[in-house]
C-alpha positions in Angstrom: 9.8 -15.5 15.0 13.0 -14.2 13.2 14.3 -10.8 14.2 13.4 -9.4 10.7 10.9 -11.9 9.2 10.3 -9.8 6.1 14.0 -10.0 5.1 13.3 -13.6 4.3 11.3 -12.7 1.2 12.6 -14.4 -2.0 14.8 -11.9 -3.7 13.4 -12.1 -7.2 15.3 -9.9 -9.7 13.7 -7.4 -12.0 13.2 -8.0 -15.7 13.6 -4.9 -17.9 13.8 -4.9 -21.7 16.1 -2.5 -23.6 14.6 0.2 -25.8 15.7 1.2 -29.2 19.0 3.0 -29.6 17.2 6.3 -30.5 15.5 6.2 -27.1 18.4 5.1 -25.0 19.2 8.6 -23.8 15.8 9.2 -22.4 16.0 9.4 -18.5 13.5 6.6 -17.9 15.2 4.3 -20.4 18.6 4.8 -18.9 17.0 4.0 -15.6 15.4 0.8 -17.0 18.8 -0.2 -18.4 20.3 0.3 -15.0 17.7 -1.9 -13.4 18.4 -4.5 -16.0 22.1 -4.4 -15.1 21.4 -4.5 -11.4 19.2 -7.5 -11.8 20.9 -9.6 -14.5 19.2 -12.9 -13.6 15.7 -12.0 -14.8 12.9 -13.9 -13.2 9.9 -11.6 -12.7 7.4 -10.0 -15.1 8.0 -6.3 -16.1 4.2 -5.7 -16.3 3.9 -6.4 -12.6 6.7 -4.2 -11.5 7.3 -1.2 -13.7 4.9 1.2 -15.3 5.9 3.9 -17.8 3.4 6.4 -19.2 3.1 4.3 -22.3 1.9 1.3 -20.3 -1.9 1.0 -20.4 -2.0 0.3 -16.7 0.1 3.4 -15.8 -2.8 5.7 -15.0 -4.8 3.1 -13.0 -1.7 2.3 -10.9 -0.9 5.9 -10.3 -4.5 6.9 -9.5 -5.2 3.9 -7.3 -3.5 5.4 -4.2 -4.2 9.1 -4.9 -6.4 10.4 -2.0 -6.6 14.0 -3.1 -8.1 14.7 -6.5 -6.4 18.1 -6.4 -3.2 16.4 -7.5 -4.8 14.2 -10.1 -5.3 16.7 -13.0 -4.0 16.9 -16.6 -1.5 19.6 -15.5 -0.1 17.8 -12.5 3.5 16.8 -13.0 3.6 13.0 -12.9 6.3 10.4 -12.4 8.4 9.2 -15.4 7.6 5.7 -14.2 6.3 3.8 -11.2 8.1 0.9 -9.6 6.0 -1.6 -7.6 8.7 -3.7 -5.9 7.9 -7.2 -4.6 11.1 -7.7 -2.6 14.1 -5.9 -1.1 16.3 -6.4 -4.1 13.9 -4.4 -6.2 14.0 -1.5 -3.7 17.8 -1.6 -3.6 18.1 -1.5 -7.4 15.6 1.4 -7.6 17.5 3.5 -5.1 20.8 2.9 -6.8 19.6 3.6 -10.3 17.6 6.7 -9.5 20.6 8.1 -7.8 22.9 7.2 -10.6 20.7 8.9 -13.2 19.7 12.0 -11.2 16.1 11.1 -10.8 14.2 12.1 -7.6 12.8 9.1 -5.8 9.4 9.4 -4.1 8.0 6.7 -1.9 4.3 6.0 -1.5 2.6 3.7 1.0 -1.0 4.9 1.3 -1.0 8.0 -0.8 -2.3 10.4 1.9 0.5 13.0 1.5 -1.4 16.3 2.0 0.6 18.0 -0.8 0.7 15.0 -3.0 4.5 14.8 -2.9 4.6 11.0 -2.7 3.4 10.8 -6.3 3.4 14.3 -7.9 5.5 17.5 -8.1 4.4 21.1 -7.8 7.6 22.3 -9.5 8.2 22.3 -13.2 11.0 20.2 -14.8 11.4 17.8 -12.0 12.1 14.3 -13.1 11.1 11.7 -10.6 10.0 8.1 -10.1 7.6 6.7 -7.6 8.5 3.7 -5.5 5.0 2.4 -4.7 5.1 0.0 -1.7 1.7 -1.5 -2.3 3.0 -5.0 -2.6 4.5 -4.8 0.9 1.2 -5.3 2.8 2.0 -8.1 5.3 1.2 -7.8 9.0 2.5 -10.5 11.4 1.0 -10.3 14.9 2.7 -12.1 17.8 0.3 -12.2 20.7 2.8 -13.8 23.1 5.3 -10.9 22.8 2.5 -8.3 22.2 4.3 -7.1 19.1 3.6 -6.9 15.4 5.7 -6.5 12.2 3.9 -4.2 9.8 5.2 -3.8 6.2 5.3 -0.2 4.9 2.6 -0.7 2.3 0.0 -2.0 4.8 -2.7 0.4 5.9 -3.8 1.2 9.4 -7.0 -0.6 8.7 -5.1 -3.8 7.8 -3.0 -3.5 10.9 -6.1 -3.0 13.1 -7.9 -6.0 11.5 -4.9 -8.3 11.8 -4.6 -7.5 15.5 -8.3 -8.1 16.1 -8.1 -11.5 14.4 -5.6 -12.6 17.0 -6.8 -10.9 20.2 -9.7 -8.9 21.6 -7.6 -7.3 24.3 -4.7 -6.0 22.2 -4.7 -2.9 20.0 -2.4 -0.3 18.5 -2.5 3.5 19.1 -2.9 5.1 15.7 -5.2 7.2 13.6 -8.9 7.2 12.5 -8.4 7.0 8.7 -8.0 3.3 7.8 -6.5 3.8 4.3 -3.4 5.7 5.6 -0.3 3.7 4.8 2.0 2.6 7.7 5.2 3.6 5.9 4.5 7.3 6.0 2.3 7.4 9.0 4.8 6.1 11.5 7.6 8.1 10.0 5.8 11.4 10.8 4.8 10.5 14.4 1.2 9.4 14.0 -1.4 10.6 16.6 -4.7 8.9 17.3 -7.5 8.1 19.7 -5.3 6.5 22.3 -2.4 9.0 22.3 -3.3 10.4 25.7 -3.0 6.8 27.1 -0.1 5.4 25.0 1.5 8.2 23.1 2.1 8.4 19.3 2.3 5.4 17.0 6.0 6.3 16.7 6.4 6.1 20.5 5.4 2.5 20.2 7.8 1.5 17.4 10.6 -0.8 18.7 12.4 -1.8 15.5 12.4 -1.1 11.8 13.8 -2.3 8.5 15.1 0.4 6.2 17.0 0.5 2.9 19.4 3.4 3.0 20.9 5.6 0.2 23.6 3.0 -0.4 21.1 0.2 -0.8 22.0 -1.4 2.5 19.3 -3.2 4.5 19.3 -1.9 8.1 17.6 -2.8 11.3 17.6 -0.9 14.5 21.0 -2.3 15.7 22.7 -1.7 12.3 21.3 1.7 11.5 22.2 3.0 15.0 20.1 4.9 17.5 20.5 8.3 15.8 18.9 7.1 12.6 16.4 5.0 14.5 15.5 8.2 16.4 15.2 10.2 13.2 12.9 7.9 11.2 10.2 7.9 13.9 8.8 11.4 13.5 11.4 13.1 11.2 9.9 11.8 8.0 11.3 8.4 7.3 11.6 8.8 3.5 14.0 11.6 4.1 16.6 9.0 5.4 15.7 5.9 3.4 12.9 3.6 2.4 10.9 2.0 5.2 10.3 -1.7 4.5 8.7 -2.7 7.8 8.1 -1.5 11.3 8.0 -3.6 14.5 5.4 -2.1 16.9 4.5 -2.7 20.5 0.9 -3.6 21.0 -1.1 -2.1 23.9 -3.8 -3.6 26.2 -7.4 -2.6 25.9 -10.5 -3.8 27.7 -13.0 -6.2 26.1 -15.4 -3.2 25.8 -14.7 0.4 25.2 -17.2 3.3 25.0 -17.7 5.9 22.3 -19.9 8.9 22.0 -20.6 11.5 19.4 -22.4 14.6 20.8 -23.4 17.5 18.6 -24.1 21.0 19.8 -25.3 24.0 17.8 -24.7 27.7 18.6 -28.3 27.7 20.0 -27.2 24.9 22.3 -24.3 26.9 23.7 -21.6 25.4 21.4 -19.4 28.5 21.9 -19.3 28.1 25.7 -18.9 24.4 25.4 -15.9 24.7 23.0 -14.4 27.3 25.2 -14.7 25.0 28.2 -13.5 21.9 26.3 -10.1 23.5 25.5 -9.2 23.7 29.2 -10.8 20.4 30.3 -10.0 17.9 27.5 -6.2 17.8 28.2 -6.7 17.5 31.9 -9.0 14.5 31.9 -7.6 11.0 32.9 -5.6 9.2 30.2 -8.3 6.7 29.5 -10.4 9.2 27.6 -10.0 11.4 24.6 -12.6 13.9 23.5 -12.0 15.4 20.0 -13.9 18.4 18.8 -14.9 19.2 15.2 -16.4 22.6 14.2 -18.1 23.0 10.9 -20.9 24.9 9.2 -23.9 22.6 8.5 -26.6 22.5 5.9 -29.6 22.8 8.2 -28.0 24.9 11.0 -25.2 27.5 11.3 -22.2 26.2 13.2 -22.1 22.8 14.9 -19.5 21.5 17.3 -19.2 17.7 17.4 -17.5 16.0 20.3 -16.2 12.5 19.5 -14.8 10.5 22.3 -13.2 7.1 23.1 -13.2 5.9 26.7 -11.2 2.8 27.6 -13.9 1.4 29.8 -17.7 1.1 30.2 -20.5 3.6 29.7 -21.2 4.1 33.4 -17.6 5.1 34.0 -17.6 7.7 31.3 -21.0 9.1 32.3 -19.7 9.7 35.9 -16.4 11.1 34.6 -18.0 13.6 32.2 -20.7 14.5 34.8 -17.9 15.4 37.3 -15.4 17.1 35.0 -17.3 18.4 32.0 -21.0 18.7 32.9 -21.4 21.5 30.3 -21.4 18.9 27.6 -24.7 17.4 28.8 -23.7 13.8 28.2 -26.5 11.3 28.8 -26.6 7.5 28.7 -28.3 7.4 25.3 -25.2 9.2 23.8 -22.9 6.3 24.8 -22.3 3.0 23.0 -20.2 0.2 24.3 -18.3 -1.9 21.7 -15.1 -3.7 21.1 -11.9 -1.8 20.3 -11.9 -3.0 16.7 -15.5 -1.9 16.3 -14.5 1.6 17.6 -12.0 1.9 14.7 -14.9 1.4 12.3 -16.9 3.9 14.2 -14.2 6.6 14.1 -13.7 6.0 10.4 -17.4 7.2 10.0 -18.7 3.9 8.5 -22.4 3.2 9.2 -23.3 1.5 12.5 -22.9 -2.3 12.5 -20.5 -2.2 9.5 -18.3 -5.4 9.8 -14.7 -4.8 10.7 -13.6 -6.4 7.4 -14.3 -3.1 5.8 -11.0 -2.0 7.2 -9.2 -4.1 4.6 -10.6 -2.0 1.8 -7.7 0.3 0.7 -9.9 2.8 -1.2 -13.0 3.4 0.8 -12.9 6.4 3.1 -15.8 8.5 4.4 -13.6 11.2 5.9 -12.9 13.2 2.8 -14.9 11.3 0.1 -14.0 12.3 -3.4 -13.5 16.0 -2.6 -10.4 18.0 -3.3 -8.9 19.4 -0.1 -6.1 21.4 1.5 -5.0 21.1 5.1 -3.0 23.0 7.6 -2.2 22.6 11.3 -1.5 24.6 14.5 -0.8 23.9 18.2 -2.6 25.8 20.9 -0.9 26.5 24.2 -3.3 29.0 25.8 -7.1 29.0 25.9 -8.7 30.9 23.1 -11.4 33.4 24.1 -15.1 33.1 23.2 -14.8 36.3 21.1 -12.1 34.7 18.9 -14.2 31.5 18.5 -17.1 33.7 17.3 -14.8 35.1 14.7 -14.0 31.5 13.6 -17.8 30.8 13.3 -18.1 33.8 11.1 -15.4 32.7 8.7 -16.9 29.2 8.5 -20.3 30.7 7.7 -18.7 32.8 5.0 -17.3 29.7 3.2 -20.6 27.8 3.3 -21.9 24.5 4.6 -19.6 21.5 5.0 -16.8 23.2 3.1 -14.4 24.1 5.9 -13.7 22.5 9.3 -11.5 22.7 12.3 -10.7 19.4 13.9 -9.1 19.7 17.4 -7.2 16.9 19.2 -6.5 17.3 22.9 -3.1 16.6 24.4 -2.1 16.0 28.0 -1.9 12.6 29.5 1.0 10.5 28.2 1.7 13.1 25.6 2.8 15.6 28.3 5.0 13.0 30.1 7.2 11.9 27.1 10.2 14.3 26.7 10.1 16.5 23.6 13.6 15.2 22.7 12.6 11.5 22.8 11.7 11.6 19.1 11.9 14.2 16.4 8.2 14.9 17.2 8.6 17.9 19.7 5.0 18.8 20.4 4.6 17.4 23.9 4.1 19.2 27.3 2.7 22.7 27.1 0.2 22.0 24.3 -3.5 22.1 25.0 -4.5 20.7 21.6 -3.7 20.4 17.9 -5.9 22.1 15.3 -6.2 20.6 11.9 -7.7 23.1 9.4 -9.5 21.5 6.4 -11.2 22.9 3.3 -13.0 20.8 0.8 -14.5 21.4 -2.7 -15.9 19.4 -5.6 -15.9 22.1 -8.3 -13.3 21.8 -11.0 -11.1 24.7 -12.2 -8.5 27.1 -11.0 -11.0 29.6 -9.6 -12.6 27.1 -7.3 -9.2 26.0 -6.0 -8.0 29.5 -5.5 -11.1 30.5 -3.6 -11.0 27.6 -1.2 -7.2 27.7 -0.7 -7.4 31.5 0.0 -10.1 30.8 2.6 -7.9 28.3 4.6 -4.9 30.7 4.4 -7.1 33.5 5.7 -8.3 31.3 8.6 -4.7 30.4 9.3 -3.8 34.0 9.3 -6.7 34.9 11.6 -5.5 32.3 14.2 -1.9 33.6 14.2 -2.1 35.5 17.5 -3.8 32.6 19.4 -1.5 29.6 18.6 2.1 28.6 19.3 4.8 31.2 18.7 8.5 31.4 17.9 8.2 29.0 16.2 4.6 28.5 15.2 4.4 24.8 15.3 3.0 22.4 12.7 2.5 18.6 12.4 4.8 16.8 10.1 2.2 14.5 8.6 0.1 17.4 7.6 2.6 18.6 5.1 2.1 22.2 4.2 4.1 23.9 1.4 2.7 27.3 2.5 5.2 27.0 5.4 8.1 26.8 3.0 9.6 24.8 0.2 13.0 23.3 -0.3 14.7 21.9 -3.4 13.4 24.7 -5.6 14.5 23.9 -9.2 16.4 20.9 -7.8 18.6 22.9 -5.4 18.6 22.6 -1.6 19.3 25.3 0.9 19.8 24.8 4.6 18.8 28.4 5.3 15.5 28.1 3.4 14.7 24.6 4.8 15.3 25.7 8.3 12.4 28.2 8.1 9.9 25.4 7.9 12.0 22.7 9.6 11.9 24.4 12.9 8.1 24.7 12.7 7.8 21.0 12.3 10.6 19.9 14.6 11.7 23.0 16.8 15.1 22.3 18.4 15.1 18.7 17.1 15.8 20.1 13.6 19.5 20.5 14.1 19.9 16.9 15.1 17.8 15.7 12.2 20.1 17.6 9.8 23.2 15.9 11.4 21.6 12.5 10.9 20.6 13.3 7.3 24.2 14.5 6.5 25.6 11.3 7.9 23.2 8.8 6.2 22.4 10.5 2.9 25.1 13.1 2.1 24.2 13.0 -1.6 20.6 13.8 -0.9 19.2 10.8 -2.7 15.9 11.1 -0.8 14.5 14.6 -1.4 11.5 16.5 -2.7 9.9 19.9 -2.4 9.9 19.8 1.4 12.7 17.6 2.8 15.6 18.0 5.2 18.7 19.2 3.3 22.0 17.4 3.6 24.0 20.3 5.0 26.2 20.4 8.1 25.5 23.0 10.7 
């Protein structure tokens, strides 16, 4: 296999037609003229590559990868145009022309950006284009070397399915939502059901292909170790455009075991959750038990414990019986299945759904069609039962199924990897990650304000009980409440540092140095990106 097989794609040039002289000064027309100049030997159809708001397919292309209807309204600031490149020359031309004409460049792979910043803007008067990597979906699995090349526009589901087609005993440690795009997921770290055994997705990236601010095609050796370090957890689209990632595959048994155990307050959910937070991170690396807390339709609060065990049912029954008997796990709770079947299970598809469902880029049962807002925290000391009871009260106040806390245990491999190994600093010392979610289907500003206020109040309530100085946050759960940068197109190191240290702690300074070196003109920027300022 070539070192960078995706670099062998035919470099077809872009075809762009000139507009009338009266429209030549419009930003998107100047951009199109620039693309025309950069790709003078036209050979590809404009309709398949570039979409302006006058193109009848513009809305469908834009909306296809929007995962949060909150950022799909008539008032949402939308891109001047969308570029859907088919090869590297298209990406290079888009980078050069957006920089030349002062247009922000936003890169979209799966569209799961929590604040919609890969395809929208929350600031007025921002002129930007979207580089949609949807045509870069190839996954090439090499069983002999236990590696795979994954293009940036491929989804986690496509990666999982491709691996399973080649091997029943190889896998990749990544997340539960199959429609998340690889480009953004790896660049923010990427946790998942096997992180306690194998670390983050980014911990298992061994090479990458990036296009930098100058339009150069870089692999690991040519970009250098500083940039290669930065793009695996520091937000890759801050430093360039990810084209493909080379990942190391991991070994899994022929059969794994999953269970999903639900407990209500009447079934001692409070005490079980309290016990879970001191047990889950200390269990052997072969198991992860995630906990989700939510108000239900037919009960008050319900805690759901979802687990993956890299082994058979008898093994997990003995382990939980010894280490976590409070859960009350019984044989009937456990199901043995293949690893690929477990990815379908964790994506919440019905039992016996064929793994081919993972290839569908739009289906997800995790958020459905609801609007949502997310936030995150890291917990380093056990939280008392009294505090959890306050959480139950707040969930009850919001109403059934509207709010949730999803908690992911750390420990295992996550506690062994040094915090400086990647920009992702949340390693030893963390008991678990909390993801706060709020969902709503109602339209209108009042409904959005009410639900967003609730999650902010929940976040405020948890302040004394989570990480401090700084209060940590997970990069891939982007949260503009923490802070915004590039307000009105201007960047400030002082303002950006406020939120930067929350995501990256001491790694932030090194990230800024890398950003300054590889993108001094700040070609890759948006409302929350690392600024190009020296320390």
